[in-house]
Structures are given as structure tokens and as C-alpha cells.
N, C-alpha and C positions, 0 to 999 in steps of 0.2 A: 233502299229501305232505311238503312241506318241514318243517313243525313236527314231524312224526313222525321224520324223519331227524335233526333237531336233538336229539331226545330220545335217540337212539342214540349220538350222538357222544361224550358223556362216558364211556360204557361202553367205546367203542372205544379211546379214548386212555388209559384207565386200565389197560388190559390189559398184562401182562408177557409179552413174546413170547420165551419162554425154554425151549422143550422140543425135541422131536425131529422128524426128518424120516424119509424112507425112500429113501436112496441109498447103495448099497454101493460101497466103494472098496477097493483093495488095501491090506493092512496086516498087522500081527501083534499077537498078544496074548501076554503072559508071565503064565502062571497062578501062583497062590500057591505051588505046589509046584515052580516053576522051569521047567516045560514051556513051550516056545514053540510057538504055533499060528500058522501062516501061511495066509492066505486073504483073505477079504473082510470088512470091518467096516462096519456101517451108520454113515454120517456123519450125526450129528444136528445139526450146526452149532450145538453147544451154546453157550449163554451161561453158564448155571450148570453146576456139575459134573454129569457124567452119573450117573444113578441106576442104569442098567444098560447093558450093551453087547450088541449083537446081532452074532453072528459066524457065518459059513458058510465051509467049506473051499473050495468051488467055487461058481460061479453056479447050478449045478443042485442043490446040496445044500440041505436044509432048514436054517433058521437056528437057532442055539443062543443062549440068553440067559445072560449071566454077570452076577452082582452084583459091585459093586466089591470086596468083601472076598474074592472068589475070584481076584482078579487082582493082579499087581504093576505091570504097565505096559500101555498101549494106544498103539500107534503106527501112524499112517497113512504109507504109503510116501512120499507127497509132501505130507504135511500135518502136522497137529497131533500132539503127544505128551503123554500123561497118565501120571502115576505115582500109585500108591496110597500115601498118606501119612497118618500120624496127626499132625495139625497143631493148634496153639493158635489158635482163631478167636475174635475178640472179637465176640460176638453183640450187644453194645450199640451197635456202630458202625452208623450209619444217616444218610442224607442226606435222607430223605423228611420233609417238613415236618410231616406228620400223625403221624409216628412218633418224632421226636427228643425226647429227654428234657430236663428242666430242668437236669440236671447231667451232666457228662462222667464217668460212672462205668463202668469196664470190666466186662464179663461174659465172661471168657475160658473157653472150654470146649475140650477136646480132641475134635476131630472127625476121623474116618477117612473119607477120600473120595478120589476121583480128581481130583488137582490138575493144572492145565495147566502144563507145563514151558516156560519162556521162555528161560532160560539154565541150562545144566548144567555144573558145574565145581566148583572149590574153594569158590566162592561161587555157590550155586544160587538162581535166582529162579523162584518159582512164582506162579501166579495162581488165585485162587478168587473167584468172583462169587456174592454172595448178594443177595436182594432189598434194594435200598436202599444197597448198599455193595460196592465192589470191594476185595478184599484181595490185597496182594502180600506174599509170604512169602520171607524170605531165610534160607538155611541155610548154616552153616559147621560144620566138624567140631568146632571149639573154642568155639562159641558156642551159646547157646540160640536157638531159632528166633525170628525177629523178624517180627511181623505188622504191616504197614503198611496201614492201612485208611482209606478215605474216611469222614469223620464230621462231623456238626454237632450243636450242642446249643443250648438256649435259656438266655439269661441276662437278668436284670432290669437295665435301665439305670438311670442316676441319676434320671431323671424317672419311674421306676416302670413303664415299658413293657418288654415282653419283646422281645428282639432275638435274631436267629439269629447264632451265633458259629461260626467255623471251628475245628474241634477236631482237625484233622489236622496233627500236629507231626512229620511224617515226616522233615524235614531234620535236626531235632535227634536223632531216633532213629537215623538213618543215621550221624551224626557219632559217636555213642557206639558203634554196632555196628562201625564201621570205624576206631576211634580208633588202632589199630595200623598203619593205612595212610594216611599223610597225603594221598596223591594221591586216593584214593577219598573220603576225608573232605572234601577241598576241592571235588571235583566235586559232592558231595552238596548243597553249599550253594546251587547254582543248578539242580539237577536238577528237572525237572517230575515231577509225580505221574502218570506214564504208564508204559506198558510199556517204551517206548524210553528214557525218562529214567532209570528205575531200573535197566534193563539196562546202561546206560552206566556207572553206579556199580559194579555187580557186576563188569563186565568190567574196569574200572580196577583193582579189587583182584586179579582173576585174572591180569592181565598184569604188574602191578608189585609185588605183595606176596605172592602165593601161592608155595609152594615151587617149582612148575614154571615160573612166569613165562610162562604160556601162556593165551590167551583160552579161555574155556569155549565149549562148543558152543551155538550160538544157534538158537532156533526162532521168533524174532520174525517173520520173513517168513511162515512157515507159520501163525503165530497170527493174522495179519491176517484179518479177515472176508472170505471169498472171494466171498460173495454176500449182499447185504443183503436184497433181496426178489426174488421170482421170480413168474412168472405162468404159468398153464396154463388151458386151456379145452377145451370139447368140445360134444357134442350131447346133447340130452335127449329121451327118449321115455317116455311113461307114461300113466296114467289119473287123472282127478280126479272126485270125487263132490261135486256142488253141492247144498247144502241151503239154499235161500232161500225162506222162506214169505212169501206176499204178503198185502197188507191184506185185511180182510174185504170191502171193496167189490169186490175181485177174487176173491171166494169163499174167500180165506184158505188155499188149497191150496198144496202144494209142487209146482209144475208141473215143476220141473227136478231132482227128486230121482232122479237117475240117474247112471250112470258114463259119462264121456265121455273120449275120447282127447285128448292134447295133446302137443306137441313144441316144441322150441326149442333155444337155445344157452345155455351158461353159461361164466363165466370166474371164476377165483380168483386173487387177488393174495396170494401166500404171504409171510408176514412172517418176520423173522429168527427162527430156531428152528423154523419150519415147523409149530408147533402151532396157530397162528391164521392165518386167511385171510379177507380181504375177499371177499365173494361177490356176484356179479351174475348176472342171468338175464333173458332175453327168451324168451317162449313164446307159443304161439297155440293156442286151443281153441275149441270151440263151446258154446253154451248155448241155453236155451229160456226165453222170458218171455211176459208178457201185458200188455195195457193196455185201459182202458175208453175207447171211442171213441163219437163221435156222428156218425151218418151224415147225408147231406144231407136225408134225409126226416125227421130229428128223432128217430130211433130210437137209443137207447144200447145198446151191446153190448160184450161182452168178446172181444178178438181175441188169439189166440196167435201168436207169431212166433219164428223161430230167428235166431241171430246169431253173429258171431265175437267172441271175447274175446281181446284182446291184454294180456299181463301183463308188467310189468317189476318185478324184485325186486332189492333191495340189502340186504346183511346181513353177518353175521359167522359164521364157522365155527370150531369148536375140535375138534382131532383127538386121540384117545387111541390109543396103539399097542396092538395085539393080537398074539397069537402068529401065526406063519406069514405074516409080512409083510402083515398086515391092519391096518385102522384103523377105529375107531368114531368117528363124528362127531356133534356136536350143534350146532345153529345157531339163530339168530334173525335176523329181518329185517323189512323193510317192503315193502309192495306198492303199485304204482300200476297201475290197469287202465283200459282203454278198450274200448268196444264198437262194432262195426259191424253194422248190420242192413240188408243189401241189400234194396231194394224195399219197405221199411216205410213210407217217406214217401208220403203220398197227400194231395194238395191238397184233395180233396173230403171228407176225413175229419178231424174235429176230435178231438184227443186230450184226454179229460177227466181221466184219472187214469192214472199210470204208476207202477210200483213205486219208481222212483228216477230222479232227474234225469239220472244217468249210465247209465241203462238197467240196468246190473248193480250189484251191491252195492258200497258204499264200505267199504274196510278200516277197522277200528277202530284206535284209537291203540295198543293193545297189540300188540306185534310178533308175527308168525307164528313158530312153533316147528318145528324139524325134527330128525330123528334118522336116522342112516344108517350104512352099512357100506361100506368101500372096500377093494378088492384090486387092485393094479396099476392098470389103466386103467378098471376098472369101479367105479361108485358106485351103490348102491341107497339110496334115501332115502324117508322118509315124513314129510309135513309137513301142517300145518293152519293155516288162516287164517280169522278171524272177520270178519263184515261187518255194518255198520250200514246205515241208509238204507232198509231194508225193514222189514216187520213184526218187532218185537223184543219179547221177553217182559220185558225189563228196562226200568227207568225211562229217561227221556230223557237224563239226565246219565250214569248208569251205562252206558247203551247206547253211549257213546263208547269204552268200554274193554272191555266184554264183550258178547256177543251170542249168541242162539240160532241165528243164521244163520252158516253156515260152509261151507268147502270143504276136503276132505281129498284129498291127492294122493299117489300112489305112483309113483315115477319111477326110471328107470335112466339114468345118465349114462355116456358113453364119452369118455375123454380123447383128444383129437387131438394128435399129436406126442409126442415123447419126454418122459421125466421131466426137468424143467428143472434138477434137482440132480445128474443123472448126467452126468459129463464125456463129451463126444462123442469116440468113439475116433478117433485120428489114422490117416490112410491110410498104409500102409507105404511107405517110401521105396524107390524102384526103384534098383538099382545102375546 
């Protein structure tokens, strides 16, 4: 089990947790034609810019989907604020070691998207996150938009080896951008490349050098991640079909090729962005097997028996949003099982041959796969798991990865408790 989990870890940690959830909160949309829509907006806890916005006028209304180009602004009542802007984004900026180039050459393109507003005023600060780099954009009426982006590049050292070089010269860029404001230019020399650090520079200009000498409106507090991870869990009920063929010495038949019920519990640890979740499960079902035994009289015979199968699973799920507040999920994971066979042990009987040392099949190294559909509390899923350790049509080595023995499960999950991303309503204060 442990080696199989280790194979899964690189995939888990290489994932980018950056898409959407399903939690509606009060807010408003400003459409491209200027109309304002007030109601509830699905909070995706976005890291990257939203690619669509789901809105409904009331909790009982069906949701509508808006593309960014259909909007001017998206604002949560007590949360983040996004504006639709055409911005110069340097696509060459990257900090991922496997993606950085040998030279620091810009690749600036105008991209129209929903950018997060951190400070709004004479000097406005926006944030756009792309894979591998965070971009902070400064806007002033009398200046071209400035894109400050995290970046690294490769450079050959004197001894001929390639070294990683920091390519983010944001302090120098800020000094030029605010050269007409000594206070802002001075603060820029020590400002950190963070939302707070750059907001301090923008506000210094707004307060000391802008025509109104007033600080701009800040959304820094609202822009802070409200929830990094969350968990939810519930109960599982379903059926499974076991197809485990036994060795020829046990007549080679598939004695348990039948549908059996199972039940259990599941838990998901939802990652930032809520597109990915770590998944775990404990379930219990029954199975039927057989063994070759030698009786005290010296007679060999085949004995069938029934048992209980306990299953533990650990894996990863990815969620795709569907219309009408539904989600499609795909997943992979690994299984560890154990069997209990009440009354099978008999001191007077010698077991000559059993399908497997663990009674039931051993999962192959290849992870199990699942696909499903979710709506509110209900999740329907179909998954499959292959097993080695019993009669297998494939070679001994290949049988560690693929097998003709498998189990297919159809299950329904019911979430217990409320949606962890929905703010619990406060009790009214009595006068």
C-alpha cells in the first residue's frame, strides 16, 4: 500500500488548485451595457482570474452564467472586487524552474479579463495570477499601465554552469512609474513584492501626490484568502460487482461474479479553489470465495465460504462545474482491503490452496478510476479497481499493473452537515 501511495504523491503536489467552488454569496454585477444586477454570486475562491461568473437574483432562482466580456465589474458585498480590463500581461514571466527561459525576453500581450482590484483611486492596483507568476498592475490616467510580475530566468555563470537569476526589477520600475512623486518613489525602494507592499506605494501616491490628496479605496482585507482548505464528509451506499477468477486447481470459475451491496463513510479535504479534493473512504461489503482443503481422512476437496470485506481508499478528485449548480467529478486513488471470514478456521482441516494470502484480491499498482456527478448534498459515482494475486491473464510482471480481475462499484454519497464554504447565518439580535 505505501509504495502505491508514494507513486501518487508527485501527482498530488504538482496540481494547481485554482478553479471554482459552489457557494453563493450576496453581491452585484455590472453588465457591459451598464445595468446593475443585485443578488447572489457564486464565490469560486479564485486564484486565477474567473473565466465565468454564476449569478442568481434570489436563492430560489436558477443560476445564470456570464462570461467576463459581458461584464464590467463583479463585487461581493463583504468580499472581493473584480473589474473587466484590457491589460498588458507579460506571458514570458514565470518562476517555475521547468518553464523559465535562458534569457529574460518579454512577451507582452493585451489580455481582457476580470482582474482583482486591491486599491482603487488615482493610482489603482490590480492583481492577475497566472500559472507560474503573479502580476500586479498599476494604472494612472497619465501613464501607460505598468505590469509588475514575478519572474526568473537562466544565465550561464563564469564556470559554464546554468544558474537561476531573479528577473523581477519591480523597485526600479516603480521608481520610474512614480518619478513625479518623491514620497512614493522613496517607499518603493523598500517595498516588498506583495499585495500589501505595493498597495503602500500606490496609497502613498494617492495621499501625497494625486490631485485630491486622498487615499484610494482598499480591498486588501477582502482580498485575503478567507479559507485555505475545508473538509466535508458523509455516508456511502451502493453496489459492487466482484469479478475474481480463481486458479485452475479451484476449477477456474468466477464464484463471486455477482452484485453485492456495500456501505461506508467518506471525507473530502477541499483544496484552495475547490477544484481539487483529497478523498478518503472506509466501506464494508461481503464476498464469496473458495479454498482447497485436506480433511483429517486425507480427502482433498473444494470448500466455498462467505466473508466480510473492509476497504480503505485514499485518492484525489477533480471537479468540473456544470449548469444548474451541478458538478462532474473524476478521480483516482489507491485501495487497501482486508477480509474477515467468521467460522472459516477449523483446526481439523488443512488448507492446501487459497486464491490469495489475503483471502481477497490484492489491488494492482495502477490506481483505481472514478467518474461521478454531484448536486448539492448528493454524489453519484462509478469506479473500478483491478486486482492481482488471483488468476490473471497477464504476465507476472505486467500483472502488477493490469489485471483481468476487477470490481466495479456504483455508489451514492450523501453529505452530512452544511456546505463548508457557505457562511453560517447569524442569529438575529433581539432588542
